[in-house]
C-alpha positions as CSV (number, residue, x, y, z in Angstrom):
1,M,109.3,133.1,131.6
2,V,111.4,135.4,129.4
3,R,112.4,138.7,130.9
4,L,113.0,141.9,129.0
5,G,116.5,141.9,127.4
6,E,116.6,138.1,127.2
7,K,115.9,135.9,124.2
8,S,113.8,132.8,124.2
9,S,115.9,129.7,123.8
10,K,113.2,128.2,121.7
11,M,112.7,130.1,118.5
12,S,109.6,129.6,116.5
13,K,110.1,127.7,113.2
14,V,109.3,129.0,109.8
15,E,106.6,126.8,108.4
16,I,106.7,126.1,104.7
17,S,103.6,124.5,103.2
18,Y,104.6,122.9,100.0
19,Y,101.8,122.0,97.6
20,S,102.5,119.8,94.6
21,D,101.1,117.3,92.2
22,V,103.2,114.1,91.7
23,L,102.7,114.2,87.9
24,C,104.0,117.8,87.7
25,V,107.5,118.0,86.2
26,W,108.2,121.3,87.9
27,A,107.5,119.7,91.3
28,Y,109.9,117.0,90.4
29,V,112.5,119.7,89.6
30,A,111.7,121.5,92.9
31,E,112.4,118.5,95.1
32,R,116.2,119.3,95.0
33,R,115.4,122.8,96.3
34,L,113.4,121.4,99.2
35,E,116.2,119.1,100.0
36,E,118.7,122.0,100.1
37,L,116.3,124.1,102.3
38,A,116.1,121.2,104.8
39,K,119.9,120.8,104.8
40,E,120.7,124.5,105.2
41,F,118.1,125.5,107.8
42,G,117.6,122.2,109.7
43,D,115.2,122.5,112.6
44,R,114.7,126.2,112.0
45,I,112.1,125.4,109.4
46,A,109.1,123.0,109.3
47,I,108.3,121.6,105.8
48,V,104.6,120.6,105.5
49,P,104.0,118.7,102.2
50,R,100.5,118.9,100.8
51,F,98.9,117.9,97.5
52,C,97.1,120.0,95.0
53,S,95.1,118.7,92.1
54,V,96.7,119.6,88.7
55,F,96.1,116.3,87.0
56,P,92.7,115.1,88.3
57,D,91.9,113.8,84.8
58,A,95.4,113.6,83.2
59,W,94.3,112.3,79.8
60,G,91.7,115.1,79.5
61,K,94.2,117.7,80.6
62,I,96.8,116.6,78.0
63,D,94.2,116.4,75.3
64,T,93.0,120.0,76.1
65,S,96.5,121.5,76.5
66,W,98.5,119.5,74.0
67,G,95.9,118.1,71.6
68,S,96.9,120.5,68.9
69,R,100.7,120.2,69.7
70,G,101.1,116.4,69.3
71,G,99.2,115.1,72.2
72,F,101.0,112.7,74.5
73,A,104.0,112.7,72.1
74,G,104.2,116.4,72.1
75,Y,104.0,116.5,75.9
76,N,106.7,113.8,76.1
77,R,109.1,116.0,74.0
78,H,108.3,119.0,76.2
79,L,109.3,117.1,79.4
80,R,112.5,115.8,77.8
81,E,113.4,119.4,76.8
82,I,112.9,120.5,80.4
83,A,115.1,117.6,81.6
84,E,117.9,118.9,79.4
85,R,117.9,122.2,81.4
86,F,118.0,120.5,84.8
87,P,120.7,117.8,84.9
88,H,119.7,116.7,88.5
89,I,116.5,115.1,87.2
90,V,116.0,112.0,85.0
91,V,113.2,111.8,82.5
92,H,112.6,108.5,80.7
93,E,112.3,108.7,76.9
94,E,109.0,106.9,77.1
95,V,107.3,109.0,79.8
96,W,103.6,109.5,79.0
97,L,104.0,107.1,76.0
98,T,104.2,103.6,77.3
99,A,102.5,104.3,80.6
100,R,99.7,107.0,80.8
101,P,98.4,107.6,84.4
102,R,94.7,108.5,84.3
103,T,95.0,110.7,87.4
104,S,97.4,111.8,90.1
105,A,94.7,111.3,92.8
106,S,95.4,107.6,93.4
107,A,99.1,108.2,94.0
108,H,98.3,111.1,96.3
109,M,96.0,108.9,98.3
110,F,98.7,106.2,98.6
111,L,101.1,108.9,99.9
112,K,98.6,110.2,102.4
113,A,98.2,106.6,103.7
114,V,102.0,106.4,104.1
115,A,102.0,109.7,106.0
116,L,99.2,108.5,108.3
117,I,101.1,105.3,109.1
118,E,104.2,107.4,109.8
119,R,102.4,109.7,112.1
120,E,100.8,106.9,114.1
121,A,104.2,105.3,114.6
122,Q,105.4,108.4,116.5
123,R,104.9,108.8,120.2
124,D,102.2,111.1,121.3
125,G,103.4,114.7,121.5
126,A,106.7,113.9,119.7
127,E,108.1,116.4,117.2
128,P,107.7,115.3,113.5
129,L,110.8,113.8,112.1
130,P,113.1,116.0,110.0
131,Y,111.8,116.3,106.5
132,L,114.6,114.3,104.9
133,D,114.3,111.5,107.5
134,R,110.6,110.9,106.9
135,L,109.3,107.7,105.3
136,S,106.6,109.8,103.6
137,T,109.3,112.0,102.0
138,E,111.1,108.8,100.7
139,A,107.8,107.4,99.4
140,A,106.9,110.7,97.6
141,W,110.4,110.8,95.9
142,E,110.1,107.1,94.9
143,T,106.7,107.8,93.4
144,R,108.1,110.7,91.3
145,L,111.0,108.6,90.2
146,A,108.8,105.7,89.3
147,F,106.9,107.9,86.9
148,F,109.5,110.3,85.5
149,A,112.6,108.2,85.6
150,S,111.1,104.7,85.0
151,A,107.9,105.6,83.0
152,K,105.6,103.5,85.3
153,D,101.9,104.2,85.7
154,I,101.8,105.6,89.2
155,S,98.0,105.6,89.2
156,E,98.2,101.8,89.4
157,W,97.9,100.1,92.8
158,T,100.5,97.5,91.8
159,V,103.1,100.3,91.4
160,H,102.2,101.6,94.9
161,R,102.8,98.1,96.3
162,E,106.2,98.0,94.7
163,I,107.1,101.4,96.2
164,A,105.9,100.3,99.6
165,E,108.0,97.2,99.5
166,R,111.0,99.2,98.3
167,I,110.8,101.5,101.4
168,G,110.2,98.6,103.8
169,L,106.5,99.2,104.4
170,D,103.8,96.5,104.6
171,Y,101.3,97.3,101.8
172,A,98.5,95.7,103.8
173,V,98.8,98.5,106.3
174,V,98.6,101.0,103.5
175,E,95.4,99.3,102.2
176,D,93.8,99.5,105.6
177,K,94.2,103.3,105.6
178,I,92.7,103.5,102.1
179,R,89.8,101.2,102.8
180,S,88.9,103.0,106.0
181,S,88.7,106.3,104.0
182,E,91.3,107.9,106.3
183,A,93.7,108.5,103.4
184,V,91.1,110.0,101.2
185,A,89.9,112.2,104.0
186,Q,93.4,113.6,104.4
187,L,93.7,114.1,100.7
188,A,90.4,115.9,100.5
189,A,91.6,118.2,103.3
190,D,94.7,119.0,101.2
191,Y,92.7,119.8,98.1
192,D,90.3,122.0,100.2
193,L,93.2,123.9,101.7
194,S,94.8,124.4,98.3
195,Q,91.7,126.2,97.1
196,K,91.2,128.2,100.3
197,N,94.9,129.4,100.1
198,G,94.6,130.3,96.4
199,V,97.1,127.7,95.2
200,E,97.2,128.2,91.5
201,G,99.4,125.2,90.5
202,S,102.3,123.0,91.3
203,P,104.6,123.5,93.0
204,T,103.5,126.3,95.4
205,F,105.4,127.3,98.5
206,L,103.4,129.1,101.2
207,M,105.1,130.9,104.2
208,N,104.1,133.4,106.8
209,D,100.6,132.1,107.2
210,G,100.0,132.2,103.5
211,R,101.1,135.9,103.1
212,Q,104.2,134.9,101.1
213,K,103.4,132.7,98.1
214,L,106.0,131.4,95.6
215,F,104.7,129.5,92.6
216,G,106.2,127.5,89.8
217,N,109.8,127.1,88.8
218,V,111.2,129.2,91.7
219,G,115.0,129.4,92.1
220,Y,116.6,128.3,95.3
221,R,118.1,131.7,96.1
222,L,114.6,133.2,96.2
223,L,113.3,130.5,98.5
224,E,116.4,130.9,100.7
225,A,115.9,134.7,100.9
226,N,112.3,134.4,101.9
227,V,113.1,131.9,104.7
228,Q,116.0,134.1,106.0
229,E,113.7,137.2,106.0
230,L,111.2,135.3,108.2
231,L,113.9,134.0,110.5
232,R,115.2,137.6,111.1
233,R,111.7,139.1,111.5
234,P,110.5,139.4,115.1
235,A,107.4,137.3,115.9
236,A,104.1,139.1,115.8
237,N,103.5,138.6,119.6
238,E,106.9,140.0,120.7
239,A,107.0,143.4,122.3
240,S,107.8,146.4,120.1
241,W,109.8,149.3,121.2
242,C,107.9,151.7,119.0
């Protein structure tokens, strides 16, 4: 019990729901900012990665958005121009040219399977691992690298198998989660939440039960300021002296 004038030794964490699409270059750029948040704030924040559907039909999207601007070749140039502005990312010169993923959904389902395996490996009631220590975080980063840095088709199951092997995960266990529909159920839940929370695109950061929403190419200082504000703010259920 906490008496008046005392502070609870266990402060509530700031939850950051992070919605992204693995084929989105801006989410690829934003990974560095998530990493910095995790390093700066440690166990004072809880990062909850979720997926939104920006490239459900990637070929159709590029045809609609870039058909009059060079199609896949035009989009390739656009991504390489973005990479020149952000030296911490690598974009392969053949991205979207030699390998053209049909959808981001299959990669999202693979990553949901990894997250399920990771969750089941934890003891009941145990706190989730820190964001940077999670196998699911490593898998998501390797998936983005496979596409943007290596120009691989991350909608292909063979690429998922390569990634699983790289991070030391038995792909047969991943397949079990996909065949049982557990992974697709988790993915569908993410997509549903993204719509309910008004997520407009990738990446989107939601804080304060969705009341604070930051979308797109958001700078680190803005993310940091929002987290610091929430850490300073008294919890809604604390007594007020007014």
